[in-house]
C-alpha positions in Angstrom: 48.5 22.1 -53.6 51.3 20.3 -52.1 50.4 16.6 -52.0 49.5 15.0 -48.7 51.9 12.1 -49.0 50.4 10.4 -45.7 47.0 10.4 -47.7 48.4 8.8 -50.7 50.0 5.9 -48.7 46.8 5.5 -46.8 44.9 5.2 -50.0 47.5 3.0 -51.6 46.7 0.8 -48.3 50.2 1.0 -47.1 50.8 0.4 -43.4 51.9 3.9 -42.2 54.0 5.0 -39.3 53.4 8.4 -37.4 55.6 10.2 -35.1 54.4 12.3 -32.0 55.9 15.6 -30.6 55.2 16.2 -27.1 58.0 18.8 -26.4 58.7 22.2 -27.7 61.6 21.6 -29.9 61.3 22.7 -33.6 64.6 21.2 -34.0 63.4 17.8 -32.8 60.3 17.9 -34.9 62.5 18.5 -37.9 64.7 15.3 -36.9 61.6 13.4 -36.6 60.6 14.5 -39.9 63.8 13.3 -41.5 63.8 9.7 -39.5 61.8 7.8 -42.0 58.2 8.6 -40.6 55.4 9.0 -43.0 53.9 11.7 -40.8 54.4 13.5 -37.4 51.9 14.7 -35.1 52.1 17.7 -32.7 50.3 17.1 -29.7 48.4 20.1 -28.2 46.4 17.7 -25.8 49.2 16.4 -23.7 52.4 18.0 -25.2 54.4 20.3 -22.9 53.9 23.4 -24.9 51.0 25.6 -25.8 49.5 27.2 -29.1 52.2 29.5 -29.4 54.9 26.8 -30.1 52.5 24.7 -32.5 53.5 26.9 -35.5 57.3 26.4 -35.0 56.9 22.9 -34.4 54.7 22.2 -37.8 57.4 24.3 -39.4 60.0 21.9 -38.1 58.2 19.1 -39.4 57.4 20.6 -42.7 61.2 21.1 -43.4 61.5 17.4 -43.7 59.4 14.8 -45.9 56.9 13.5 -43.3 53.2 15.0 -43.4 52.7 17.5 -40.6 49.7 16.7 -38.3 48.4 18.2 -35.0 46.2 16.6 -32.3 44.1 19.4 -30.8 43.1 20.0 -27.4 39.4 19.5 -28.1 36.7 19.7 -30.6 36.6 23.4 -31.1 36.3 24.6 -34.6 38.3 27.9 -34.1 41.3 26.1 -32.7 41.3 23.4 -35.4 40.8 26.1 -38.1 43.8 28.0 -36.5 46.1 24.6 -36.5 45.2 24.1 -40.2 46.1 27.8 -40.9 49.5 27.0 -39.5 50.0 24.1 -42.0 48.7 21.1 -40.4 47.7 18.7 -43.1 45.8 16.5 -40.8 43.8 16.8 -37.4 43.5 14.1 -34.7 40.6 15.2 -32.5 40.3 13.6 -28.9 37.1 12.4 -27.3 34.8 12.0 -30.3 31.9 10.1 -28.6 29.0 10.6 -30.9 28.1 11.0 -34.5 27.3 14.6 -34.2 31.0 15.3 -32.8 32.3 13.6 -35.8 30.2 15.5 -38.2 31.4 18.7 -36.4 35.0 17.6 -36.7 34.7 17.0 -40.5 33.0 20.4 -40.9 35.8 22.1 -39.0 38.3 20.8 -41.3 36.3 21.9 -44.6 35.5 25.3 -46.0 31.8 26.3 -46.7 29.6 25.0 -48.2 31.0 21.6 -47.0 32.1 22.9 -43.6 32.4 25.9 -41.3 36.2 26.6 -41.5 36.9 30.5 -41.8 38.9 31.7 -44.7 42.4 32.8 -43.5 44.8 30.1 -44.5 48.1 32.2 -43.4 50.8 29.6 -43.4 48.8 27.0 -44.9 48.9 28.9 -48.1 52.6 29.3 -48.0 53.3 25.6 -47.3 50.4 24.1 -49.3 50.4 26.3 -52.4 48.3 29.0 -54.2 45.6 26.8 -54.7 45.2 26.0 -51.1 41.8 27.1 -50.6 40.2 25.2 -53.6 42.3 22.2 -52.8 42.4 21.8 -49.0 39.0 20.2 -48.4 40.3 16.9 -50.4 43.6 17.0 -49.1 43.3 17.4 -45.2 42.9 14.2 -43.1 40.5 14.1 -40.2 40.9 11.8 -37.5 38.3 11.1 -34.9 39.6 9.6 -31.6 37.7 6.6 -30.2 38.6 6.3 -26.5 35.4 5.5 -24.4 32.7 3.1 -24.2 30.3 5.8 -25.4 32.4 6.1 -28.6 32.4 2.3 -29.0 28.5 2.4 -28.4 28.3 5.0 -31.4 31.1 3.6 -33.5 28.9 2.3 -36.5 27.3 5.7 -36.8 30.7 7.7 -36.4 32.7 5.8 -39.0 29.8 6.3 -41.4 30.2 10.0 -41.2 30.9 11.3 -44.8 34.3 13.0 -45.0 36.0 11.4 -42.0 39.4 10.1 -43.0 39.5 7.7 -40.2 39.3 6.8 -36.3 42.4 7.1 -34.1 42.4 4.9 -30.9 43.5 6.4 -27.6 44.0 2.9 -26.0 45.0 3.9 -22.7 41.8 6.2 -22.0 39.9 3.4 -23.7 41.2 0.9 -21.3 40.4 3.2 -18.4 36.6 3.6 -19.8 36.3 -0.1 -19.9 37.5 -0.7 -16.4 41.1 -1.7 -17.1 44.5 -0.4 -16.1 46.2 1.8 -19.0 49.7 1.0 -20.3 49.4 -2.7 -20.1 50.9 -4.8 -22.9 49.7 -7.4 -23.9 46.5 -5.5 -23.9 43.5 -7.2 -21.6 41.1 -9.2 -23.7 38.2 -6.5 -23.6 40.5 -3.7 -25.0 41.8 -6.2 -27.7 38.1 -7.2 -28.4 37.2 -3.3 -28.8 40.4 -2.8 -31.1 39.2 -5.6 -33.1 35.8 -4.1 -33.5 37.1 -0.7 -34.3 39.4 -2.1 -37.0 36.5 -4.2 -38.8 33.8 -1.2 -38.4 36.3 1.4 -39.9 37.5 -0.8 -42.9 33.7 -1.8 -43.5 33.1 2.1 -43.8 36.0 2.7 -46.1 38.0 4.7 -43.8 41.3 4.0 -42.1 42.1 3.1 -38.5 45.0 4.6 -36.4 46.5 4.0 -32.9 48.8 5.0 -30.5 51.2 2.2 -29.4 53.6 1.9 -26.6 56.6 0.5 -28.5 57.9 -1.1 -31.7 56.7 -4.6 -30.5 53.2 -3.5 -29.9 53.0 -1.3 -33.2 53.9 -4.7 -34.9 51.2 -6.7 -33.3 48.5 -4.0 -34.0 49.9 -3.7 -37.7 49.0 -7.4 -37.9 45.5 -6.7 -36.4 44.7 -4.4 -39.3 45.5 -0.9 -38.2 46.9 1.5 -40.9 48.5 4.2 -39.0 50.8 3.5 -36.2 52.3 5.5 -33.5 55.2 3.7 -31.8 55.6 6.2 -28.8 56.3 9.8 -28.2 59.4 11.6 -28.9 60.2 11.6 -25.2 59.4 7.9 -24.5 61.7 7.0 -27.6 64.3 9.1 -26.3 64.2 7.8 -22.9 63.9 4.1 -24.1 67.1 4.7 -26.3 69.1 6.2 -23.6 68.0 3.5 -20.9 69.2 0.9 -23.3 72.6 2.6 -23.9 73.2 3.2 -20.0 72.3 -0.4 -19.3 74.5 -1.7 -22.1 77.6 0.4 -21.0 76.9 -0.7 -17.3 76.7 -4.4 -18.1 79.9 -4.3 -20.2 81.8 -2.1 -18.1 84.7 -3.8 -15.9 84.2 -3.7 -12.4 86.6 -1.5 -10.5 89.2 -3.4 -8.5 89.5 -2.8 -4.8 93.3 -2.8 -4.6 95.3 -0.6 -2.5 95.7 2.3 -4.4 97.2 4.4 -1.8 
């Protein structure tokens, strides 16, 4: 089976960087894959597209060197299986609040007898290789999103679930759940303390910790905190920030038009 390069980097204790696809553009997902990112995630939860677009987006990522992953809309084994069949090499599942949900996520990513995934690899077989069915269980990454006070209360049990690759923090929903305003940087003390606990619990359990970041500055700080997988913004937020920077630079340097008598 084709190697999961992100998995190898994580096993080598490397700090990894993940891209985020939120618009329906296979070309853009391919560009991201060639941008030096270790993985690129196709976001079905908040991305501006439906499941029908996911195959093309995963194909775009797969055309480059980055590992293709997907965030599902919710914990649903059929949908997760379909994304894996489409070629996702990792699943990020939102709103994992209990140990039972974490176990269900792991099971959805594995074939029997270790899981409940239905056979039908489809594009996964094309991308992964002829031994996909026998090697997929040990290749696919499963990420449980921690984004609520309930998840924090059950954190030690969640990170101990056998087969779970890591947890992935949704900091904005976590902030809301903790009674804080989302989108702040620096993070409120309550959110920062929760992140410290998540990293510590994950590493103590022998799994990885990932997080969504607002920009490169916050990603660097969160890497120093110990997070293993960093997502420094979505495709759209990075594009908008780059355009705004260029517009500002041009406007700041452009000569002012004189008010002379042109007529």
